[in-house]
N, C-alpha and C positions, 0 to 999 in steps of 0.2 A: 652647399650654398652658405654664404656668410650669415652668422646668427642675426645680426642687425637687419639684414635684408629679409630673412625669414619672418622676423617679428614685424617688419614693415608691411609685408604682404598680408599678414594676419590682420593688422589694423586697417589696411585699405578695405579688405573684404568686410570686416566687422562693421564699419560705419557706412559702407555702401549699402548694406542690407537695410539700414535704418534710413539713410538719405533718400532711398527710392520712393518712400511714401510720406515721411514725417512732415514735410512742409507743404505737401500738395494734397494730402488726404482730405483736408477741410473743404477744398474746392470741389472734390469729387462728391463729398457728402451733400454739399449745397445743391449740386446738379441733380442728385437723385431724391431730393426733398427731405434730407435729414439734417438741415442746418441747425435746428435746435438741439440736436444730439451730438454735435461735434465734440462738446466737452466730455461726453461719456467715452468716446473713442480715444481721446487723449488721456483722460483720467484713469482709464484701465491700466495704462502703463505705470501709473503711480500705485494703483491698488495692488497689482501683482508684485510691485517692488517692496510692498510691506512685508512680504514673507518669502517670495521665491529666491531673490539673491542670497538672503541669509541661509535658507535651507540648502540651496545648491552649493553655497560656499562651505557649509558644514560637510557635505558629501565630499567635496574636493579636498578639504582639510583632513578628513578622517579615513575615507575608504577608497575613493577612486581618484587616480591621477587627474590633475586639473585639465590637462589638454584633452583627455578622453571625455571628461564631462562637457567641456566646451563643444566637442564634436557632436555628442549625443543631443545636447540642447539645440544646436543649430539644425540638426537633421529633423527634429520634431517641429521646430519653429518654421522651417521651410515647407514642410508638408501641409501644415495648417494654413500658411499664407497662400500657398497655391490653391487650397480649397476655397479661400476667400475670392480669389480670382475666378475660379470656375463657377462658383455660385453667383457672383456679381455679374459675370458675363451672361449667364443664362437668364437671370431675373431682371436685369436692367433697372429701370425706374420703379419696378414693382417689387424690388428687393425688400425682404422682411428685416426690420431692425434686429429682432431677436436672433435670427439665424446668422446674419452678417456679423453682428457684434460678437456672438459666441465664438465663431470660427476665428475672428480677428483676435479676440481676447486670449484664446488658447495659444495662438502663435506668439503673441506678446509675452505670455507667461513664461515661455521657454526662451525667448530672445533676451529679455531684460537681464537675467543673471549673467549672460555672456559678456556684458560690458565689464563688470567687476572681475569675472573670470579671466578675460583677456588681459586685464591689468596684472592680475596675479601671475598668470603664465609668463608675461613679459618680465616682471620683477624677478621671478624665480630663475628664469633663464639667464638674465643679465647678471644676477648675483652669482649664479653657478659658474659663470665665465669670468668672475672676478671684476666685474664692471660696476661703476657707480650709477645707481638708478636715477638719482636726481639730475645727473648730467646727461646720461645716455637715453633715458626714456622719452623726454619731451620731443627730441628730433624724430624719434620713431613714431610717437603718437600723432605728430603733425600730419603724417601721411594717412591717418585715419580720416582726418578732415578732408584731405584731398579725395579720398574715396567717396566720402559723403557728397562733396561737390560734384564729382563726376556722375554719380547716380542722379542727383538733382537735375543736372543739365541734360542727361540722357532722357529722363522722363519729360522734361519741358520740350526739348527739341523733337522728341518722338511723339508729341501731341497727346501725352498721357496725363497732364495735370488734372484733368477732370474725368479721367478714364480709369477703369478698374485694372487696366494693364500694368499700372505702377506696382500692384501687389504681386504680379507674376515676376517682375524684375527682382523684387525683394526676395521672393521665395526661391528663385533659382540661384541667386547669390548666396543665400543661406545654406542651401544644399552643397554648393561648391566649397564653402568654408567648413562644412561638416567633415568633408573628406580631407581637406588640407590640415585641419586641426590635429588629425591623427599622426601627422608627420613632424609635429613640433616637439621640442625637448620635453622630457618627462618632468613633471612637478612632484616633488616628494610628498608623501602623506605621513601623518604623525600617528603611529601606532605604538609608541614607545612605552607608555605607562600601562602596567598590568592592572592596577586598581584605580578606577576612575569614578568620580561622583557622576550622578546623572547629568549635571550641568556640563562637566568636562566631556563626557561621552557624546553628548549631542553637539558639542562645539559652541555652547551658549556662553562661554566665558567672555566672548566679545561684548556681551551686554553688561558685563561687570565694569566696563570702561565708564559707565555712567556714575560710578562711585567717585571717580576723580572729577572734582569740580570743574577743572579746566576743560576736560573732555566733554563733560555734560553740557557746558555752555557752547562748546564747539559744535556738538551735534544738534543742539536746540537752534542755534542760529543757522546751521546748515539747512535744517528743515524750513526755517523762515525764508531763507534765500531760495530754497528749492521751489517755493510757491511761484516764483517768477519763471522757472525754467521752461515750462511747456506753453505759456500763454502765447508768445509770438509764433511758436511752431504750429500751434493749432489755428490761430486766427489772423496771422499776418497776410497769408495768401488770400483768404476771402475778403479781408479789408482792402487790400490794394486792388483786387479784381472788382470790388464794388464801385470803384470810380468809373467803371465802364458804363454805368447807368447815367453818367453826366456826359453829354456830347463832347464837351471840350477836352475830355480826358480819354475817351473811348479808344482812340487809336495810338495812344502813347505806348512807348516800349514797356513801361512798368505794368500797365494793364494787360498787354498782350503776352508778356513774358515775366510774370510776377516771380516765378521760381528762380529765374536767372538773376533778377534784381535781388531777391532774398539771399541768393548764394554768395553775395558780397559778404554777408555775415560770416559764412564759413571760410571764405578767403581771408578775412580778418583773423579768424582763429589760427590759421596756419602761421601767421606772423606772431601773434600774441603767445602761442605755446612756446616759441623759442625764447621769449622774454622771461618766462617763469623762473628758470634757475637764478637769474640775476635778481629779480624782484623778491623772490622768496628768501634768497640768501641775504639780501641787503635789508629788507623791511620786515620779514617775518610773516607768519600766517595771519595774524590779526589785521595788519595794515593791508595785506593783499586782499583779504575778504572785504574790507571796507572799500577798497578801490573797486572791487567787483560790484558791491551794492550801489555805489554812486553811479557806476556805468549803467546799471539797470534803470536808474532814474532817467538818464539821458536817452537810453534805448526807447523807453515808452514815451518820453516827452517829445522826441523828434518825430515819432509817428503821429502824435497829436497835432503837430505844427505843419507837417509836410503834405505834399500831394505829388502825383506822378507827372505833373506838368512843370510849371516854373518852380515848384517847391520840391522837386525830386532830389535836390542836393541835401535836403533835410532827411529824406529817406536813406540816402547813401550814408550820411553821418550816423544814423541809427544802426545801419548794418555794420559800420566800422567799429562802433563801440561795443557791439555784441561780442566780438572776440575777447575783449577785456572782461565783459560781464560774465561770460560763460567759462572761459579757460581759467581766469584767475581764481575762480571758485572751484570748479569741478576738478581740474588737474592738480592744482595746488592742494586742495583738500585731500585728494587721494594720496598724494605724496606724504602729506602730514600724517595721515592715518598709518601709512606704511612705516614711517619712522617712529611712531609713538606706540606701536603694538608689537607684541612678541610674535616670532615667526610661526609659532604653533597655532595662532588664531588669525593669521594674516587674511586668509580668504574670507573668514567669518566677519572680521572687522571691516573689510572692504564691502562686504554685503550689507553690514549695518549702516555704513555711510550711504550706500545706495538706497537703503530702506528709508532713511531719514530725509534724503534729498528728493530722489525720484519716486519715493513711496509716499510718505505722509505729506511732504511739501508739495509735490506735483499734483497729487490727488486733490488736496484742499485748493490749491491755486487754480487748477483747470476747471473744477466744478464751480468755484466762486466766480471765475472770469466768465464762464458760460452764463451764469445767473445775471451778472452785470450786463453782459452783451445782449442777452435775451430781453432785458428790461429796456435798454436804451436803443437797441437796433432792431432785433427781430420781432419786437412787439408793435412796431410801427404799422399803421394800416397800409393795405396794398396801394392806396392812392398817394402815399408819402413820396416826396420827390427824392432824387438822388442826393441833393444837398442836405435834406433832413437826415438821411441815413448816415452820411459822412459826419454830420454834426453829432449824431449819437455815438458813432465810433470814437470821435475825438474826446467826448466826455469819458468814455471808458479808458482810453489811454492815459488821460490825466489822472484818473483815480488810481490806476496801477502805478504810475510814477510817484504819487504821494505815498503809497504803501511802501515802496522800495526805500524812499527817503526816511520814513519813520523807522524801518528796520535798521538802516545804517546808523542812525542816531543812537538807538538802543544798544546796538552791538558795540559801538565805541565806548559806551558807558559801563556795560556789564561784563563783557568778555575781557578778563584780565590776563594778559599774556605779555611777558617780557622777552623780547627777542634777543638772542645771542648771535652776533654777526658770524659770517663765514659758514652759514648754513647749518649751524648746530641747533637742533630742535629741542631746546630745554627750557624749562620754566624755573624761575627763581623767585 
């Protein structure tokens, strides 16, 4: 099978595992009475990203081939996710937060490193075949988003948006990828040096990147932007579905099929990924990051202004700009790290990028967002009208938009980077 096709299949499965539950889990938690805990379920993805991607990356860099580590992680993630399904099915609305959360957290702990690992496996295979990663990787990665969308639609059309079955879909896909990963090209490990310091032996040299001022600012602003990443994943579905309490919106397509409406965000991703080589080569990482930050302002702002009825076009605009907000940051940042780091610490550096964005950033962002939403939405008395609840939601979205705008302004002032055209990642 053609190498690009093999890597495409890997990306389809990698993100289908995530798409099966990421945007709909919040609605399931609302249904079983855990609305105030949504933030914890999403923030645990950030918490484990503080250490798991870096640790697993070290293993892939130093001791076990990357594609094998990818398979092991997915096997364990799949088993724990299926455990979530079986427990949730038997417990129903009486499910214990501690048990459900623990099983879910263990699955996520092994899944999160696989995103960076999949990138490293693809980069290694493409370079081994003499191909340019900046040109060849984005068209491959775009099919990961296709897999994410297909999983979202399957869960929505299968009536599982508010059902524990979404975790079964994710777990089975993870086990499938665990087997498939073992067929991928081998990733070299670095055992060349006979005498290594403790830092080198553990693969911690990636953290030395903070000594470079430019890289330090890059990782700091990556963390600040990472705060935005999980907010709409966790709360967009419950927000749109909450319009169902207002008679005029109850039967709208958005309320009935919030996941499909949200999937426009991922469809936008498929287009925006293909634009990355052009924008990154022409404008450089700083301007691309600023474009992503401004896109987050519009992402949140359109949510505050729209509704699933006459204002659904604003929701659609919010979904469309998501592709820019997510891809221009995540994919471009990953490619930037790949070009700025030595091959001997590549997996560790990718893990560090994940730690700053999906670790510190996502954890702070999700828990902060939950606190804001609890205050303005879930603290309302049971007698509050649907309009009062939507008003609370809108206040939250405006607050998030203002935050993204402040980060964009600070990044433009503090992150000093001079771009050299034609895709050369150099600082002068």
